[in-house]
C-alpha positions, 0 to 999 in steps of 0.5 A: 857612429855619430861622434856627437851622440851619447853612446848608450850601452845596454848590458842585458836584454830581456824585457827591461833591456829591450824596452829601454833600447826601443824607447831610447832609439825611438824617442831620442834618435838624434841624441844617442846611439844605442848598443845592447849586449846580451847572450842567449846562453843566459836565461831570462826570468820571463814570467812578468806577463801582467801589466798596468794601464801605463803600458798602453802609453808606453806602446803608443809613444813608440808607435806600436799598433795595439793589434800588432802588439797583441798578435805578436805577443799572444796578449789578452785584455786586462781590466783589473786584478781579482783577489781570491781567498784573501779575507776568507776562503771563498771571498773574491773581489776585483781591483779594477782599472777604473772607478766605482760609480760616481762621487760628488765633489771631492768625495769618491763614490766608495766612501758613500757606499762604505758609510751607507753599508756601515749604517745597515743599508742593503747595498750590492757588492761594491764591484757590481758598481764598477763598469770594469768589474761588471765586464770582467765578471761577465768575461767580456771586454770593450774599449772605454767610451770617449764621452766622459759623461757616460759610465762606459768612460770610467775605466781603463785597461792593460794587457796580459802577454807572453814576456818571452815574446815581448822582448824579441818583438821590441828587439825587432822594433829597436833594430829597425830604429837603429839600435845595435845588438851584440851577442856575448857575455861580459867578462870584464868592466873597465873603469876610469881610474880617477872618476870611477865611471865605467869606460867600457865592457869586454866580452868573452871573445875579446871585443871591447865596447866603450860607452858614455852611459851604461844601462844595467839590465843584467837582472838579479846579478846587477853586474854593473851597479851592484858587482862593479860599482858596489852600490849597497843592496837594501834588504826588505825581506824583514817586511816582505818575507816571500823569497821564491816562486815556482812557475808553470804554464798550462794549456788554457782549458777554461774561457779566457778571463779579462783579468789577472787572478792573485789567489791567497795561499798558506805561505804566499799567493798564486797567480793565474794569467790567461793568454791566447795560447796558454795560462801562466801560473805561479806560486810566490812563497816564503821558503821559511814556511814551505819547502820547494818540493811542497810548493811545487806540488801545491802548484801542480795540483792547483793548475786548471789545465794540462802543464806544458812545461816543468815547474821552474824555481826562481829565487829572489830577495825583496829589496833594491839598490840604495841608488839606481843611477850612480856615476854613468850607470843606470840600473833598470829592472831586476838589476835595480831591485825587485818586489813580488808582483802582487799588483803587477808592478814589475814591468811598470817600474821598468817603464817608470825608470825608462820614462825618467831617464828619457826626461833627464837624459844627459849630454855627454856627462850627467849632472848630480842634479839629474842623478838625484832627481832620477833616484828620487823618482825611483824612490817614489815609485818603490813606495819609499817616500810619500 
């Protein structure tokens, strides 16, 4: 290993771990050597299948071909998110990845529409005036036009993909670019007696892996940042009471829709994510208002096709670690915090953290200024400060 390079140890695989490893290996090959530790005995959450348009920029920076990516992850195109039954039963509107019509000057189009609607004008529903919504409602897709004067240029798109296929896909790319992988479970973390920085991790087989920078992608356990460094967890359940989800994929019975659905439910909401080979379904709910058994039953009754797996229960607590970068440890993904994925933000927040880390990547030792700026960016992304 090149002694001039920063030794980066990623603890945990899954989507967050392999996104981080692939990005560092691709974008900072001369500055760091990436070593990822994961165990096949530890399951991954793997239900984050819907994304925001930012994922396209991430893939492009890594040199990932869209055709190859979609084939390998069984992905579909996503033009926005449909919200069903939120205002009243039977209502449906789409939050598109694009604009509504065209505004004038500094005023967006929907302000004109809203004012005229309030004055009694006979206007079509707002989403009929969005190119992305029109495509979505028709179950169609096209790539955005390049002529910015044309309406066909007024939208973007994202993907819906199988998260259990995405991580292995990124692993193959990361290893091709020089990232190392070790199979094993971390049983001990060694810290420097004076600085408190992490020096190494020890695996079950006795192997010791030292590093300069450690990335915690250990999921809800937050093995490094939470358990080892003791960074406090800020509990947001007072404002976000949903604390569980039950997920169950089914065979796709209807036509694949180019959008994700978020359907209001009595104690939360339900997702529907159509992929090439199956449809992802889940019910995010507040356990104080519905039992696990009832939530499971409701989901089983709601899915539109034949189930291909048993319902899987996930427990979580909305919130985050007070800081995501402490000492020489950066937490990314669930190890940093979690918000229910109502707007498909989970993978976006992982990408945001990776982008910030690359922009602030330290020499051998990170400065307080770098850590503070990283944590400020994560605060912004989590909606803590405006």
